[in-house]
MMTF fields as JSON, N, C-alpha, C and O atoms, coordinates in Angstrom:
{
  "mmtfVersion": "1.0.0",
  "mmtfProducer": "UNKNOWN",
  "numBonds": 367,
  "numAtoms": 368,
  "numGroups": 92,
  "numChains": 1,
  "numModels": 1,
  "chainsPerModel": [1],
  "groupsPerChain": [92],
  "chainIdList": ["A"],
  "bondAtomList": [4, 2, 8, 6, 12, 10, 16, 14, 20, 18, 24, 22, 28, 26, 32, 30, 36, 34, 40, 38, 44, 42, 48, 46, 52, 50, 56, 54, 60, 58, 64, 62, 68, 66, 72, 70, 76, 74, 80, 78, 84, 82, 88, 86, 92, 90, 96, 94, 100, 98, 104, 102, 108, 106, 112, 110, 116, 114, 120, 118, 124, 122, 128, 126, 132, 130, 136, 134, 140, 138, 144, 142, 148, 146, 152, 150, 156, 154, 160, 158, 164, 162, 168, 166, 172, 170, 176, 174, 180, 178, 184, 182, 188, 186, 192, 190, 196, 194, 200, 198, 204, 202, 208, 206, 212, 210, 216, 214, 220, 218, 224, 222, 228, 226, 232, 230, 236, 234, 240, 238, 244, 242, 248, 246, 252, 250, 256, 254, 260, 258, 264, 262, 268, 266, 272, 270, 276, 274, 280, 278, 284, 282, 288, 286, 292, 290, 296, 294, 300, 298, 304, 302, 308, 306, 312, 310, 316, 314, 320, 318, 324, 322, 328, 326, 332, 330, 336, 334, 340, 338, 344, 342, 348, 346, 352, 350, 356, 354, 360, 358, 364, 362],
  "bondOrderList": [1, 1, 1, 1, 1, 1, 1, 1, 1, 1, 1, 1, 1, 1, 1, 1, 1, 1, 1, 1, 1, 1, 1, 1, 1, 1, 1, 1, 1, 1, 1, 1, 1, 1, 1, 1, 1, 1, 1, 1, 1, 1, 1, 1, 1, 1, 1, 1, 1, 1, 1, 1, 1, 1, 1, 1, 1, 1, 1, 1, 1, 1, 1, 1, 1, 1, 1, 1, 1, 1, 1, 1, 1, 1, 1, 1, 1, 1, 1, 1, 1, 1, 1, 1, 1, 1, 1, 1, 1, 1, 1],
  "groupList": [{"groupName": "MET", "atomNameList": ["N", "CA", "C", "O"], "elementList": ["N", "C", "C", "O"], "formalChargeList": [0, 0, 0, 0], "bondAtomList": [1, 0, 2, 1, 3, 2], "bondOrderList": [1, 1, 2], "singleLetterCode": "M", "chemCompType": "L-PEPTIDE LINKING"}, {"groupName": "GLU", "atomNameList": ["N", "CA", "C", "O"], "elementList": ["N", "C", "C", "O"], "formalChargeList": [0, 0, 0, 0], "bondAtomList": [1, 0, 2, 1, 3, 2], "bondOrderList": [1, 1, 2], "singleLetterCode": "E", "chemCompType": "L-PEPTIDE LINKING"}, {"groupName": "THR", "atomNameList": ["N", "CA", "C", "O"], "elementList": ["N", "C", "C", "O"], "formalChargeList": [0, 0, 0, 0], "bondAtomList": [1, 0, 2, 1, 3, 2], "bondOrderList": [1, 1, 2], "singleLetterCode": "T", "chemCompType": "L-PEPTIDE LINKING"}, {"groupName": "LEU", "atomNameList": ["N", "CA", "C", "O"], "elementList": ["N", "C", "C", "O"], "formalChargeList": [0, 0, 0, 0], "bondAtomList": [1, 0, 2, 1, 3, 2], "bondOrderList": [1, 1, 2], "singleLetterCode": "L", "chemCompType": "L-PEPTIDE LINKING"}, {"groupName": "ASN", "atomNameList": ["N", "CA", "C", "O"], "elementList": ["N", "C", "C", "O"], "formalChargeList": [0, 0, 0, 0], "bondAtomList": [1, 0, 2, 1, 3, 2], "bondOrderList": [1, 1, 2], "singleLetterCode": "N", "chemCompType": "L-PEPTIDE LINKING"}, {"groupName": "TYR", "atomNameList": ["N", "CA", "C", "O"], "elementList": ["N", "C", "C", "O"], "formalChargeList": [0, 0, 0, 0], "bondAtomList": [1, 0, 2, 1, 3, 2], "bondOrderList": [1, 1, 2], "singleLetterCode": "Y", "chemCompType": "L-PEPTIDE LINKING"}, {"groupName": "ILE", "atomNameList": ["N", "CA", "C", "O"], "elementList": ["N", "C", "C", "O"], "formalChargeList": [0, 0, 0, 0], "bondAtomList": [1, 0, 2, 1, 3, 2], "bondOrderList": [1, 1, 2], "singleLetterCode": "I", "chemCompType": "L-PEPTIDE LINKING"}, {"groupName": "GLY", "atomNameList": ["N", "CA", "C", "O"], "elementList": ["N", "C", "C", "O"], "formalChargeList": [0, 0, 0, 0], "bondAtomList": [1, 0, 2, 1, 3, 2], "bondOrderList": [1, 1, 2], "singleLetterCode": "G", "chemCompType": "PEPTIDE LINKING"}, {"groupName": "PRO", "atomNameList": ["N", "CA", "C", "O"], "elementList": ["N", "C", "C", "O"], "formalChargeList": [0, 0, 0, 0], "bondAtomList": [1, 0, 2, 1, 3, 2], "bondOrderList": [1, 1, 2], "singleLetterCode": "P", "chemCompType": "L-PEPTIDE LINKING"}, {"groupName": "GLN", "atomNameList": ["N", "CA", "C", "O"], "elementList": ["N", "C", "C", "O"], "formalChargeList": [0, 0, 0, 0], "bondAtomList": [1, 0, 2, 1, 3, 2], "bondOrderList": [1, 1, 2], "singleLetterCode": "Q", "chemCompType": "L-PEPTIDE LINKING"}, {"groupName": "SER", "atomNameList": ["N", "CA", "C", "O"], "elementList": ["N", "C", "C", "O"], "formalChargeList": [0, 0, 0, 0], "bondAtomList": [1, 0, 2, 1, 3, 2], "bondOrderList": [1, 1, 2], "singleLetterCode": "S", "chemCompType": "L-PEPTIDE LINKING"}, {"groupName": "LYS", "atomNameList": ["N", "CA", "C", "O"], "elementList": ["N", "C", "C", "O"], "formalChargeList": [0, 0, 0, 0], "bondAtomList": [1, 0, 2, 1, 3, 2], "bondOrderList": [1, 1, 2], "singleLetterCode": "K", "chemCompType": "L-PEPTIDE LINKING"}, {"groupName": "ARG", "atomNameList": ["N", "CA", "C", "O"], "elementList": ["N", "C", "C", "O"], "formalChargeList": [0, 0, 0, 0], "bondAtomList": [1, 0, 2, 1, 3, 2], "bondOrderList": [1, 1, 2], "singleLetterCode": "R", "chemCompType": "L-PEPTIDE LINKING"}, {"groupName": "HIS", "atomNameList": ["N", "CA", "C", "O"], "elementList": ["N", "C", "C", "O"], "formalChargeList": [0, 0, 0, 0], "bondAtomList": [1, 0, 2, 1, 3, 2], "bondOrderList": [1, 1, 2], "singleLetterCode": "H", "chemCompType": "L-PEPTIDE LINKING"}, {"groupName": "ALA", "atomNameList": ["N", "CA", "C", "O"], "elementList": ["N", "C", "C", "O"], "formalChargeList": [0, 0, 0, 0], "bondAtomList": [1, 0, 2, 1, 3, 2], "bondOrderList": [1, 1, 2], "singleLetterCode": "A", "chemCompType": "L-PEPTIDE LINKING"}, {"groupName": "CYS", "atomNameList": ["N", "CA", "C", "O"], "elementList": ["N", "C", "C", "O"], "formalChargeList": [0, 0, 0, 0], "bondAtomList": [1, 0, 2, 1, 3, 2], "bondOrderList": [1, 1, 2], "singleLetterCode": "C", "chemCompType": "L-PEPTIDE LINKING"}, {"groupName": "VAL", "atomNameList": ["N", "CA", "C", "O"], "elementList": ["N", "C", "C", "O"], "formalChargeList": [0, 0, 0, 0], "bondAtomList": [1, 0, 2, 1, 3, 2], "bondOrderList": [1, 1, 2], "singleLetterCode": "V", "chemCompType": "L-PEPTIDE LINKING"}, {"groupName": "ASP", "atomNameList": ["N", "CA", "C", "O"], "elementList": ["N", "C", "C", "O"], "formalChargeList": [0, 0, 0, 0], "bondAtomList": [1, 0, 2, 1, 3, 2], "bondOrderList": [1, 1, 2], "singleLetterCode": "D", "chemCompType": "L-PEPTIDE LINKING"}, {"groupName": "PHE", "atomNameList": ["N", "CA", "C", "O"], "elementList": ["N", "C", "C", "O"], "formalChargeList": [0, 0, 0, 0], "bondAtomList": [1, 0, 2, 1, 3, 2], "bondOrderList": [1, 1, 2], "singleLetterCode": "F", "chemCompType": "L-PEPTIDE LINKING"}],
  "groupTypeList": [0, 1, 2, 3, 4, 5, 6, 1, 6, 4, 7, 3, 3, 5, 8, 9, 6, 1, 6, 2, 1, 10, 11, 8, 3, 12, 11, 5, 7, 12, 3, 12, 12, 10, 5, 3, 11, 1, 13, 12, 2, 14, 3, 5, 4, 15, 3, 16, 3, 11, 17, 1, 3, 18, 14, 5, 3, 4, 1, 16, 17, 17, 11, 14, 9, 10, 3, 3, 17, 1, 0, 6, 8, 11, 5, 14, 14, 13, 18, 7, 6, 2, 1, 1, 3, 11, 12, 2, 17, 9, 0, 1],
  "groupIdList": [1, 2, 3, 4, 5, 6, 7, 8, 9, 10, 11, 12, 13, 14, 15, 16, 17, 18, 19, 20, 21, 22, 23, 24, 25, 26, 27, 28, 29, 30, 31, 32, 33, 34, 35, 36, 37, 38, 39, 40, 41, 42, 43, 44, 45, 46, 47, 48, 49, 50, 51, 52, 53, 54, 55, 56, 57, 58, 59, 60, 61, 62, 63, 64, 65, 66, 67, 68, 69, 70, 71, 72, 73, 74, 75, 76, 77, 78, 79, 80, 81, 82, 83, 84, 85, 86, 87, 88, 89, 90, 91, 92],
  "secStructList": [7, 7, 7, 7, 7, 3, 3, 3, 3, 6, 6, 3, 3, 3, 3, 7, 7, 7, 7, 7, 7, 7, 1, 7, 7, 7, 2, 2, 2, 2, 2, 2, 2, 2, 2, 2, 2, 2, 6, 7, 2, 2, 2, 2, 2, 2, 2, 2, 2, 6, 6, 7, 2, 2, 2, 2, 2, 2, 2, 2, 2, 2, 2, 2, 2, 2, 2, 2, 2, 2, 2, 2, 2, 2, 2, 2, 2, 2, 6, 6, 7, 7, 6, 6, 2, 2, 2, 2, 7, 1, 7, 7],
  "xCoordList": [78.575, 79.347, 80.06, 79.389, 81.583, 82.587, 82.126, 81.735, 82.142, 82.149, 83.908, 84.893, 83.844, 85.237, 85.363, 84.353, 86.322, 86.414, 87.235, 88.007, 87.176, 87.745, 88.332, 87.904, 89.607, 90.273, 90.38, 90.625, 90.251, 90.13, 91.572, 92.121, 91.937, 93.199, 93.017, 92.497, 93.422, 92.99, 91.67, 91.559, 90.705, 89.388, 88.781, 87.605, 89.766, 89.373, 89.19, 89.903, 88.413, 88.188, 88.859, 88.505, 89.769, 90.701, 90.122, 89.793, 90.13, 89.589, 90.941, 92.035, 90.829, 91.603, 91.712, 90.77, 92.818, 92.789, 94.376, 95.437, 94.037, 95.46, 95.664, 94.675, 96.737, 97.046, 97.794, 98.661, 97.326, 98.144, 98.873, 98.289, 100.233, 100.854, 101.445, 102.077, 101.197, 101.429, 102.975, 103.793, 103.33, 104.719, 104.92, 104.05, 106.383, 106.802, 106.414, 106.419, 106.058, 105.631, 106.91, 107.97, 106.689, 107.731, 107.382, 106.505, 108.255, 108.166, 106.875, 106.663, 105.838, 104.689, 103.665, 102.762, 103.764, 102.913, 102.904, 101.875, 104.399, 104.702, 104.284, 103.856, 104.342, 104.17, 102.531, 102.071, 101.854, 100.216, 99.954, 99.02, 100.507, 100.393, 100.383, 99.403, 101.649, 101.843, 100.899, 100.789, 100.301, 99.341, 97.999, 97.342, 97.679, 96.305, 96.356, 95.436, 97.527, 97.883, 97.413, 96.486, 98.341, 98.343, 96.8, 96.216, 96.404, 95.359, 93.983, 92.938, 94.012, 92.582, 92.509, 92.284, 92.72, 92.682, 91.383, 91.494, 90.217, 89.277, 89.128, 88.55, 89.736, 89.668, 90.961, 90.932, 91.808, 93.105, 92.494, 92.624, 91.825, 91.368, 90.356, 90.458, 89.41, 88.442, 89.268, 88.958, 90.242, 91.142, 91.959, 92.325, 92.333, 92.937, 92.094, 92.564, 90.917, 89.614, 89.387, 89.248, 89.365, 88.625, 89.771, 89.352, 91.121, 92.228, 92.487, 92.872, 92.262, 92.116, 93.327, 93.521, 94.049, 95.224, 96.188, 96.344, 96.939, 98.109, 97.929, 98.758, 96.427, 96.128, 95.862, 96.126, 95.353, 95.032, 96.429, 96.722, 97.123, 98.588, 99.292, 99.94, 99.281, 99.823, 99.516, 100.259, 98.24, 97.405, 97.818, 97.904, 98.063, 98.468, 99.767, 100.131, 100.489, 102.144, 102.204, 102.927, 101.563, 101.631, 101.407, 102.142, 100.159, 99.747, 100.749, 100.98, 101.234, 102.241, 103.452, 104.179, 103.741, 105.204, 104.905, 105.801, 103.795, 103.496, 103.339, 103.963, 102.761, 102.575, 104.012, 104.313, 104.881, 106.281, 107.181, 108.049, 106.783, 107.651, 107.113, 107.761, 105.971, 105.521, 106.016, 106.258, 106.079, 106.564, 107.918, 108.341, 108.805, 110.086, 110.77, 111.542, 110.354, 110.87, 110.244, 110.806, 109.084, 108.434, 109.149, 109.336, 109.53, 110.403, 111.766, 112.252, 112.41, 113.7, 113.713, 114.691, 112.572, 112.501, 112.205, 112.866, 111.417, 111.044, 112.085, 112.107, 112.887, 114.033, 115.517, 116.523, 115.407, 116.483, 117.647, 118.8, 117.335, 118.323, 118.529, 117.752, 119.825, 120.152, 121.271, 121.774, 121.466, 122.685, 123.976, 124.898, 124.239, 125.325, 125.399, 126.472, 124.546, 124.534, 124.833, 125.604, 124.076, 124.36, 125.715, 126.291, 126.325, 127.657, 128.69, 129.652, 128.605, 129.262, 129.289, 130.262, 127.869, 127.928, 126.548, 125.447, 126.858, 126.017, 124.995, 123.765, 125.874, 125.464, 124.021, 122.955, 124.123, 123.221, 122.122, 121.257],
  "yCoordList": [84.588, 85.638, 86.378, 86.798, 86.459, 86.762, 88.36, 88.83, 89.053, 90.348, 90.966, 90.349, 92.107, 92.787, 93.609, 94.287, 93.81, 94.632, 95.942, 95.656, 97.097, 98.306, 99.013, 99.002, 99.801, 100.771, 101.959, 102.049, 102.915, 104.271, 105.121, 105.294, 105.491, 106.291, 107.722, 107.94, 108.553, 110.068, 110.167, 110.553, 109.855, 110.018, 108.923, 108.88, 108.028, 107.038, 105.786, 105.526, 104.899, 103.645, 102.501, 102.346, 101.796, 100.532, 99.206, 99.072, 98.326, 97.019, 96.239, 96.425, 95.521, 95.043, 93.481, 92.696, 93.164, 91.951, 91.485, 92.096, 90.063, 89.246, 88.519, 87.948, 88.412, 87.573, 86.719, 87.014, 85.274, 84.026, 83.534, 83.425, 83.131, 82.743, 81.308, 81.191, 80.262, 79.065, 78.764, 78.491, 78.815, 78.467, 79.439, 80.156, 79.478, 80.58, 80.419, 79.268, 81.531, 81.217, 80.949, 81.555, 79.936, 79.939, 80.768, 81.631, 80.356, 81.145, 81.368, 82.477, 80.273, 80.572, 81.139, 81.766, 80.902, 81.611, 82.971, 83.589, 83.689, 84.903, 85.518, 86.669, 84.768, 85.191, 85.664, 86.713, 84.6, 84.726, 85.919, 86.649, 86.217, 87.265, 88.381, 89.118, 88.575, 89.79, 90.092, 91.281, 89.327, 89.138, 89.663, 90.493, 89.063, 89.449, 91.101, 91.891, 91.389, 92.682, 93.685, 94.491, 93.444, 94.143, 94.174, 95.221, 93.084, 92.971, 92.589, 93.119, 91.701, 91.453, 91.847, 91.032, 93.106, 94.005, 93.255, 92.777, 93.363, 93.071, 91.637, 91.382, 90.763, 89.325, 89.251, 88.432, 89.803, 89.918, 90.525, 89.893, 91.734, 92.296, 91.404, 91.402, 90.662, 89.653, 88.462, 88.106, 87.816, 86.907, 87.463, 86.556, 88.616, 89.263, 89.546, 89.337, 89.994, 90.107, 88.826, 88.698, 87.868, 86.596, 85.866, 84.786, 86.013, 85.354, 84.145, 83.227, 84.016, 83.029, 83.113, 82.101, 84.143, 84.573, 83.48, 82.752, 83.214, 82.498, 81.156, 80.487, 80.594, 79.055, 79.057, 77.996, 80.126, 80.037, 80.05, 79.312, 80.816, 80.92, 79.804, 79.406, 79.095, 77.867, 76.685, 75.763, 76.862, 75.704, 76.056, 75.082, 77.143, 77.485, 77.182, 76.68, 77.302, 76.946, 75.432, 74.896, 74.786, 73.293, 72.753, 71.875, 73.275, 72.746, 73.098, 72.339, 74.196, 74.557, 73.828, 73.686, 73.322, 72.708, 71.264, 70.661, 70.739, 69.15, 69.393, 68.579, 70.176, 70.259, 70.165, 69.349, 71.227, 71.232, 69.894, 69.562, 69.202, 67.898, 66.88, 65.866, 67.086, 65.932, 66.175, 65.272, 67.566, 67.812, 67.807, 67.451, 68.102, 67.856, 66.694, 66.644, 65.559, 64.147, 63.868, 63.205, 64.444, 64.103, 64.749, 64.212, 66.067, 66.828, 66.322, 66.292, 65.895, 65.085, 63.954, 63.666, 63.134, 61.749, 62.182, 61.667, 62.967, 63.489, 64.045, 63.824, 64.766, 65.188, 64.746, 65.29, 63.617, 62.632, 63.11, 62.783, 63.887, 64.352, 63.654, 63.558, 63.166, 62.212, 62.956, 64.069, 62.174, 62.949, 62.736, 63.406, 61.747, 61.68, 62.982, 63.582, 63.443, 64.51, 65.66, 66.517, 65.69, 67.233, 67.186, 68.231, 65.934, 65.997, 66.292, 66.972, 65.844, 65.908, 67.174, 67.907, 67.353, 68.672, 69.202, 68.688, 70.378, 71.132, 71.905, 71.946, 72.423, 73.328, 72.609, 73.224, 71.588, 70.76, 70.397, 69.697],
  "zCoordList": [125.749, 125.046, 126.407, 127.349, 126.33, 127.501, 127.55, 126.481, 128.483, 128.521, 128.593, 128.998, 128.152, 128.475, 129.52, 129.706, 130.339, 131.284, 130.663, 129.748, 130.98, 130.6, 131.678, 132.833, 131.152, 132.046, 131.532, 130.329, 132.186, 131.769, 131.975, 133.064, 130.994, 130.838, 130.28, 129.185, 131.0, 130.176, 129.561, 128.397, 130.246, 129.54, 128.654, 128.29, 128.352, 127.203, 127.709, 128.679, 127.324, 127.945, 126.994, 125.825, 127.565, 126.539, 127.345, 128.524, 126.287, 126.939, 127.568, 127.034, 128.516, 129.216, 128.509, 128.618, 127.86, 126.914, 127.147, 127.017, 127.568, 127.855, 126.681, 126.223, 126.086, 124.982, 125.68, 126.502, 125.227, 125.502, 124.51, 123.431, 124.581, 123.586, 124.042, 125.092, 123.197, 123.724, 123.292, 124.171, 122.008, 121.638, 120.766, 120.27, 120.52, 119.792, 118.238, 117.799, 117.317, 116.189, 115.213, 115.365, 114.155, 113.303, 111.959, 111.92, 110.772, 109.79, 109.108, 108.618, 109.011, 108.276, 108.978, 108.424, 110.597, 111.393, 111.541, 111.813, 111.32, 111.156, 110.105, 110.196, 108.765, 107.559, 107.535, 107.083, 108.138, 108.023, 109.111, 108.78, 110.181, 110.984, 110.247, 110.13, 109.636, 108.913, 107.762, 107.463, 107.169, 106.245, 106.628, 106.001, 107.751, 108.496, 108.878, 108.665, 109.43, 109.915, 108.765, 108.854, 107.541, 106.578, 105.732, 105.455, 105.469, 104.336, 105.03, 104.655, 106.001, 106.471, 108.099, 108.994, 108.259, 109.598, 110.616, 111.745, 109.779, 110.629, 111.248, 112.305, 110.429, 111.09, 111.952, 112.871, 111.83, 112.811, 114.11, 115.158, 114.099, 115.249, 116.018, 117.245, 115.45, 115.978, 116.546, 117.683, 115.941, 116.426, 117.593, 118.34, 117.953, 118.867, 120.065, 121.184, 119.919, 120.771, 121.477, 122.693, 120.563, 121.035, 121.633, 122.051, 121.862, 122.099, 121.625, 122.35, 120.114, 119.387, 118.257, 117.584, 118.055, 117.245, 117.399, 116.419, 118.585, 118.475, 118.154, 117.537, 118.727, 118.398, 116.907, 116.341, 116.101, 114.677, 113.989, 113.049, 114.464, 113.635, 113.743, 112.775, 114.979, 115.181, 114.478, 114.141, 114.298, 113.342, 111.896, 111.147, 111.419, 110.004, 109.982, 108.919, 110.702, 110.774, 110.726, 109.886, 111.49, 111.493, 110.393, 109.941, 109.677, 108.437, 107.241, 106.299, 107.399, 106.299, 106.394, 105.41, 107.582, 107.932, 107.411, 106.82, 107.587, 107.101, 105.724, 105.044, 105.129, 103.792, 103.064, 102.193, 103.636, 103.207, 103.298, 102.49, 104.456, 104.672, 103.845, 103.586, 103.416, 102.423, 100.744, 99.943, 100.502, 99.064, 99.003, 97.903, 99.873, 99.574, 99.114, 98.157, 100.034, 99.348, 97.877, 97.005, 97.771, 96.446, 95.217, 94.125, 95.624, 94.634, 94.356, 93.225, 95.518, 95.374, 94.661, 93.972, 94.742, 93.792, 92.569, 91.667, 92.272, 90.978, 89.943, 88.732, 90.639, 89.877, 90.045, 89.589, 90.817, 91.064, 91.863, 91.582, 92.862, 93.744, 95.076, 96.026, 94.911, 95.777, 96.956, 96.806, 97.959, 98.936, 98.407, 98.871, 97.33, 96.565, 95.645, 95.706, 94.908, 94.086, 94.689, 94.258, 95.934, 96.723, 97.232, 97.537, 97.36, 97.953, 96.963, 97.32, 95.704, 94.615, 93.879, 93.699, 93.41, 92.55, 93.016, 92.816, 93.701, 94.491, 93.389, 93.361, 92.61, 91.611, 90.931, 90.941, 90.501, 89.692, 90.395, 89.869]
}
């Protein structure tokens, strides 16, 4: 287990934590982060302290994006949506 270093400010000890962010978060990573902050604060804090938050959020974002990329063509085929239909009658 890795030990934390602390810094004293005004008589209080604060952990020195470096957060590394590998790539910018996209839509689903940001949504998951806000959910964790609001509803699962213990898990959020554990991930931050272990410096695993951004790796986790990027993994969630990649999985959600790949599922979306699979679903859109299936829905388009199921409902008969073609490029011609989108070009001629967008409301339909």
